[in-house]
N, C-alpha and C positions, 0 to 999 in steps of 0.2 A: 549535687551541685547546689550552690547557694543561690537564693533569689535576691541578688544585690543590684541596686541601681548605682550608676556611676557616682552620683552625688553623695552616696553613703560612705565612700572611702575617705578616711581622714587624710587631708593633704600633707600632713607632716610625716606620714609613713610612706608616701610615694617616693620611690627611688628613680623610676624612669617611666615616662609615658611615651608609648609608641604610636605614632599617627601615620596615616596614609600619606605617601609622597604627593606633593603638589603637582609633580610632573604627570601623574595619571589624569589629572583634571585639565591640564593645559590643552591637550589634543582636542577634546570635545568642545572647549571654548573656542578654539580656532575654527573648528568646523562650523560651529553655530555662527560665528561672525562672518565667515566667508559665505555661508548660506544666506544670511541676511543681506550682504552686499549683492549677491547674485539676484536675490528676489527683487530688491529695489532698483537694480540697474538693467537686468537682462531678461528676467523670467516673464512668462505668461501666467495667467491664472492657474492653468492646469499644472504647470511646472512648480508653481509656488507651493501647492499642496504636497507634491511629491518631495520637494526639498525639505519642507517643514516636518513631514512624517519621518524623514531620515535623521535630521539633525537634532530636533528637540528631544526625542526619547534618549538619544545618546548622551546629550547634555544632562538631562535629568538623572539618568541612571548613574553616570559617573559622579555627578554632584552628590547624590545620596551616598554613594560608596565612599567618597572622600570625607563627608561630614559625619557619617554614622558609625564608623569603625574606630576602635581604640583598643590598645593593649596596655595594661598598667601593671608594672612590677612594683610590689611593695616589699617590705623587709622580710616577709615570710610567704607571700602568695603572689601568683601571677594570675591576672584576670584578663579575659577577652570580652569586650563589650561590643554588642551590635544593637543599634538604636537605644543606647544608654542602659541596656539591660545585659547583665552578665550571662553569657551563654556557655562559658567554659572557665573553670578555675583550677589551679594546681597549687597545692601546698608544697613548697620547695623541699621540705625535709620528709614529707610523707608520700606524696603522690607523684612527684616529678620523676620522669624516666629519661627523656631525650629532648634536646633542643637542636633543631636542624635548620641551618640557614642556607638559602640557595639564591644565587645571583647570576643572571645571564650577562652577556657583554654590555648591553645597554644599561642594565641595572648597576653594573660596576661603574660605568661612565657617569650615570646620573645619581648614583648613591641610593638606590632602593633595591629591595629584594623581597623574597618570600621567607617567612619563618613558620616552621612547623613545631608545635609543642605537643609531646606525647605524655600521657600519664601512665601509671602502672597497670591500668586496665586496657592499655593499647587504644584508648580513645585519644583523638588528637584534634587540634584546631589548626587551620591554615590561615595565615594572615598574609595576603598578597599585597605587594606594593608598599611594604613598610619602609618608611624613611629611615635611612642610616641603620640598616640591620646589624652591621658589624659592631657598632657602638652599643646597640641594644644587647647583643650577645656578650660583649665585654662586661657590661654592668651586671648582666645576669650571672655570669661566672663569679664575679666579685661578691655579690649578695649570696649566692649559693654556698660559696666557701665560708663566708662569715656565719651563715646559719648552721652549717654543719659543725663548725668549731664551737658554737654555743651548746650544741647537743653533746658533742664529744670533744672535750678540749684536747684529747690526744689525736684527733683527726689530723692527718698529715697529707698535704699535697705539696709537692715540690714546686719551686718556681718554674722549673722546666715543664712540668705538667700544666701549670696555669698558662704558660706561654703557648703550649700546644693547644689548649682549649680556646685561647683568645686569638690564635693565629688565623689570619684571613684565609689561608689555604685549607685549614681544617674545616670539615663540614658539619660535625655534630659535637655536642657536649653530652657525654654519657655520665651517668652517675658513677662516682668512684667510691666504693665501699671498702 
């Protein structure tokens, strides 16, 4: 794995940046605001400490989760960053094995989900609460097909197969050799 910082990736090669959905951060913000309202209006000194011990860590953890994770798809490689350092990368034409997208009912409603990316060594990264995971999957398929055609101009994938890979009901993208 490469020791890459987020700033080292040339912006002109970035096809898609996947960020954590803002909805994952809204709940802790609401809890913190309600806690502060409770503290200033109804709480005693003992209750203030308990309320703050519950709401502040939840707010901080979700804020760090929201701000410190990113997945970047370039024309040839997919990178997963945590705290601006690459902790997982996959070369599309060499290492990539499977991309799996998962959404529950609330995720479909609010347009977020979990993406799993596997390499040929069966190592994987899980990106929870990715904003618009189906659009990310669609762009990933497009870039993957383009890269495979550069290597092998005779590489064929039918429009039907591409539609199946991009279909919202399909769960994974598998390498087509």
